[in-house]
C-alpha positions in Angstrom: -324.5 -62.6 -96.2 -322.9 -59.5 -94.9 -320.6 -58.2 -97.3 -318.0 -57.7 -94.6 -318.6 -61.2 -93.1 -315.2 -63.1 -93.9 -313.3 -65.8 -92.1 -310.1 -63.9 -92.1 -309.0 -62.0 -89.0 -307.1 -59.7 -91.2 -310.1 -58.6 -93.0 -312.0 -57.9 -89.8 -308.9 -55.8 -88.4 -309.0 -54.2 -91.9 -312.6 -53.1 -91.3 -312.1 -51.9 -87.7 -309.0 -50.0 -89.0 -311.1 -48.3 -91.8 -313.9 -47.3 -89.4 -311.2 -45.7 -87.1 -309.6 -43.8 -90.0 -312.9 -42.4 -91.3 -314.2 -41.6 -87.7 -311.1 -39.7 -86.8 -311.4 -37.8 -90.2 -314.9 -37.0 -89.5 -314.4 -35.7 -86.0 -311.4 -33.5 -87.2 -313.2 -30.3 -87.2 -313.6 -30.3 -83.5 -309.7 -30.3 -83.3 -309.5 -27.4 -85.8 -311.9 -25.4 -83.9 -309.8 -25.8 -80.8 -307.4 -23.6 -83.0 -310.0 -21.1 -84.4 -308.1 -18.1 -82.8 -305.1 -18.7 -85.2 -304.9 -17.7 -89.0 -305.7 -20.9 -91.1 -302.1 -20.2 -92.7 -300.5 -20.6 -89.3 -302.4 -23.8 -88.6 -301.6 -25.2 -92.1 -297.9 -24.6 -91.6 -297.8 -26.2 -88.2 -299.5 -29.2 -89.6 -297.3 -29.6 -92.3 -293.9 -29.3 -90.2 -295.3 -31.7 -87.4 -296.8 -34.2 -89.9 -293.2 -34.0 -91.4 -291.7 -34.9 -87.9 -294.3 -37.3 -86.6 -294.1 -39.4 -89.9 -290.1 -39.2 -89.8 -290.5 -41.0 -86.3 -292.7 -43.5 -87.6 -290.4 -44.5 -90.6 -287.3 -44.6 -88.2 -289.2 -46.9 -85.9 -290.5 -49.3 -88.7 -287.3 -49.1 -90.4 -288.8 -48.1 -93.6 -286.3 -45.5 -94.7 -285.3 -47.5 -97.7 -288.7 -47.0 -99.3 -288.3 -43.3 -99.1 -285.0 -43.8 -100.6 -286.3 -45.7 -103.5 -288.5 -42.8 -104.5 -285.5 -40.6 -105.3 -284.4 -43.1 -108.1 -287.3 -41.6 -110.2 -287.3 -38.0 -111.1 -290.9 -38.2 -112.3 -291.9 -39.5 -109.0 -290.3 -36.9 -107.0 -291.8 -34.2 -109.4 -295.2 -35.7 -109.1 -295.2 -36.0 -105.3 -294.0 -32.3 -105.5 -297.2 -31.4 -107.3 -299.4 -33.7 -105.1 -297.6 -31.8 -102.2 -299.1 -28.5 -103.5 -302.7 -30.0 -104.1 -302.5 -31.4 -100.5 -301.4 -27.9 -99.1 -304.2 -26.3 -101.0 -306.9 -29.1 -99.6 -305.7 -28.8 -96.0 -305.6 -24.9 -96.2 -309.2 -24.8 -97.6 -310.4 -27.4 -95.1 -309.0 -25.6 -91.9 -310.2 -22.1 -93.3 -313.6 -23.6 -94.3 -314.1 -25.2 -90.8 -313.1 -22.5 -88.7 -315.2 -19.9 -90.8 -318.4 -21.8 -90.1 -318.5 -23.9 -93.2 -318.4 -27.3 -91.9 -321.6 -28.6 -93.8 -320.0 -27.3 -97.1 -316.8 -29.1 -96.2 -318.7 -32.4 -95.8 -320.4 -31.8 -99.2 -317.0 -31.9 -100.6 -316.1 -35.1 -99.3 -319.6 -36.4 -100.2 -319.1 -35.6 -103.8 -315.4 -36.5 -104.0 -316.1 -40.1 -104.9 -318.0 -39.2 -107.9 -315.4 -36.8 -108.9 -313.1 -39.6 -108.8 -315.1 -41.5 -111.4 -315.6 -38.3 -113.4 -311.8 -37.9 -113.5 -311.1 -41.7 -114.3 -313.3 -41.1 -117.2 -311.6 -38.0 -118.5 -307.8 -39.2 -117.8 -307.7 -42.9 -118.2 -310.7 -43.1 -120.4 -312.9 -45.2 -118.4 -316.3 -45.8 -119.5 -318.8 -44.7 -117.4 -322.0 -47.1 -116.8 -325.4 -45.7 -117.1 -326.1 -45.4 -113.4 -322.7 -44.0 -112.6 -323.6 -41.3 -115.0 -326.9 -40.9 -113.4 -325.2 -40.4 -110.0 -322.9 -38.0 -111.4 -325.7 -35.9 -112.9 -327.7 -36.0 -109.8 -324.6 -34.5 -107.7 -324.3 -31.9 -110.3 -327.9 -31.0 -110.1 -327.4 -30.7 -106.3 -324.5 -28.2 -106.9 -326.4 -26.3 -109.5 -329.3 -26.0 -107.0 -327.1 -24.4 -104.6 -325.6 -21.8 -107.2 -329.2 -21.1 -108.2 -330.5 -20.2 -104.7 -327.4 -18.7 -103.4 -326.0 -16.9 -106.2 -322.6 -18.3 -105.5 -320.6 -21.6 -106.3 -319.9 -23.6 -103.4 -316.4 -23.3 -103.9 -314.9 -24.9 -100.6 -316.7 -28.1 -101.4 -315.5 -28.0 -105.0 -311.9 -27.2 -104.1 -311.9 -30.1 -101.5 -313.4 -32.5 -103.9 -311.4 -31.8 -107.0 -307.9 -31.1 -104.9 -308.4 -34.5 -103.2 -309.5 -36.2 -106.4 -306.5 -35.0 -108.4 -304.3 -35.8 -105.6 -305.6 -39.4 -105.5 -304.8 -39.8 -109.3 -301.2 -38.7 -108.8 -300.6 -41.0 -106.0 -302.1 -43.7 -108.0 -299.7 -43.1 -110.9 -296.4 -42.7 -108.3 -297.6 -46.2 -106.7 -295.8 -45.8 -103.5 -297.2 -46.7 -99.8 -298.8 -43.8 -98.3 -296.3 -43.3 -95.4 -293.1 -42.8 -97.6 -295.0 -40.6 -99.9 -296.5 -38.5 -97.2 -293.0 -38.0 -95.9 -291.7 -36.7 -99.2 -294.7 -34.3 -99.6 -294.3 -32.8 -96.0 -290.4 -32.6 -96.5 -291.3 -30.6 -99.8 -293.6 -28.4 -98.0 -291.9 -28.3 -94.8 -289.2 -25.7 -95.9 -291.5 -23.0 -96.9 -294.0 -23.8 -94.0 -291.1 -23.4 -91.6 -289.8 -20.1 -93.2 -293.2 -18.7 -93.3 -293.6 -19.5 -89.6 -290.3 -18.0 -88.7 -290.5 -15.0 -91.1 -293.7 -13.9 -91.3 -295.1 -11.0 -88.8 -298.0 -12.3 -86.8 -297.4 -16.1 -87.3 -295.7 -16.6 -83.7 -298.2 -17.9 -81.7 -296.3 -21.1 -80.9 -295.1 -20.8 -77.0 -296.7 -17.3 -77.1 -300.0 -18.3 -75.9 -301.6 -21.1 -73.7 -299.8 -24.6 -73.4 -303.2 -26.1 -74.8 -302.4 -24.3 -78.3 -299.0 -25.4 -78.2 -300.1 -29.0 -77.6 -302.8 -28.9 -80.3 -300.2 -27.4 -82.8 -297.9 -30.2 -82.2 -300.7 -32.8 -82.4 -301.7 -31.6 -85.8 -299.0 -34.0 -87.0 -300.5 -37.0 -85.2 -304.1 -36.3 -86.1 -302.8 -35.9 -89.7 -300.8 -39.0 -90.0 -302.8 -41.6 -87.6 -305.8 -41.8 -89.8 -303.7 -42.2 -92.9 -301.7 -45.2 -91.0 -305.0 -46.7 -90.4 -306.6 -46.2 -94.0 -303.4 -47.7 -95.4 -303.6 -50.8 -93.2 -307.5 -51.0 -94.0 -307.0 -50.6 -97.8 -304.6 -53.5 -97.9 -307.2 -55.7 -96.3 -310.4 -54.8 -97.6 -312.1 -54.8 -101.3 -312.5 -51.3 -102.9 -316.1 -51.5 -102.9 -315.8 -51.8 -98.9 -313.6 -49.0 -98.6 -315.9 -47.0 -100.7 -318.8 -47.5 -98.4 -316.7 -46.7 -95.2 -315.4 -43.5 -96.7 -319.0 -41.9 -96.4 -318.6 -42.1 -92.6 -316.3 -39.1 -92.5 -318.4 -36.6 -94.1 -321.5 -38.0 -92.3 -319.9 -37.1 -89.2 -319.0 -33.7 -90.4 -322.3 -33.0 -91.6 -324.1 -33.9 -88.4 -321.3 -32.0 -86.2 -322.1 -28.8 -88.6 -325.8 -29.1 -88.2 -326.3 -30.0 -84.6 -323.1 -29.1 -82.7 -321.9 -26.0 -84.7 -325.4 -25.0 -85.6 -324.9 -23.8 -89.0 -327.7 -22.7 -91.1 -329.4 -25.3 -93.2 -332.2 -24.3 -95.3 -334.7 -26.0 -97.4 -332.8 -25.2 -100.7 -329.6 -27.0 -99.0 -331.7 -29.9 -98.0 -332.8 -30.3 -101.6 -329.3 -30.0 -102.8 -328.2 -32.7 -100.3 -331.0 -35.1 -101.1 -329.9 -34.9 -104.8 -326.3 -35.6 -103.7 -327.2 -38.4 -101.3 -329.6 -40.0 -103.8 -326.7 -40.0 -106.3 -324.3 -41.5 -103.8 -326.8 -44.4 -103.0 -327.3 -45.0 -106.8 -323.4 -44.9 -107.2 -322.8 -47.3 -104.0 -325.7 -49.7 -105.0 -324.4 -49.8 -108.8 -320.9 -50.5 -107.5 -322.0 -53.3 -105.3 -324.2 -54.9 -108.0 -321.4 -54.7 -110.6 -318.8 -56.2 -108.4 -321.2 -59.3 -107.6 -322.3 -59.8 -111.1 -319.1 -59.1 -113.2 -316.0 -59.5 -111.0 -315.1 -63.2 -110.4 -314.4 -64.3 -107.0 -310.8 -64.8 -105.9 
């Protein structure tokens, strides 16, 4: 039986929402390429400010401001979301810069290895015990990264920054235990002050309204393309099992990889292929072990 074959209409809607979310994330490099003439810092600041506006609009229309207000009852939650906003800023900036500098394939590598980094951090932070095949998957991914270091003499820092910042961000959001939309609003609210000040005060950051209308629309739309996949993902995550979401998450980096290879025609040497084969093998083992473990040891509800 297909693991997604459930009678509930909610599970199918969750599946479609998950596919939609990860597909949108996969095609996001095309969006940032449309803004390639602008500095990555300026794109980042617009992404933060317009995400703040768009999420505030959604919260208003859905009447969910009480969820935001409840966050302020915990100083710990506010502080943690402040730190997570910093991680998110670093992740977004690295991603935008990497895409527009011609490193879409390396960016996809970061999101391929991110789930394995999640497992590793779970072991280090929450003292989760690694199962043998999980350990093998992490070892293979590490071997792939080391192969790139050995052949090119440099660390694939874009991939590692993306993987680790997003993994640590995920850990923090798990501790805070808030829904994605209220949490994202507070994160963007924390970041919006510095971002807006940077846009208004820094020389050379005034592209908005100074260039083509298309650029203005893309900058405004950065809030939509940031928030919409998150909304779809949150909808999906509440309706699908963790292992199903885990499989769907590879849609994004696979689309990115194919875009980098065939659309943007980035170089892809034999050494890179060997590294990706190591990493893809690790991912296959990781997914297969997760499905097997779920079926064998987790009781059906």
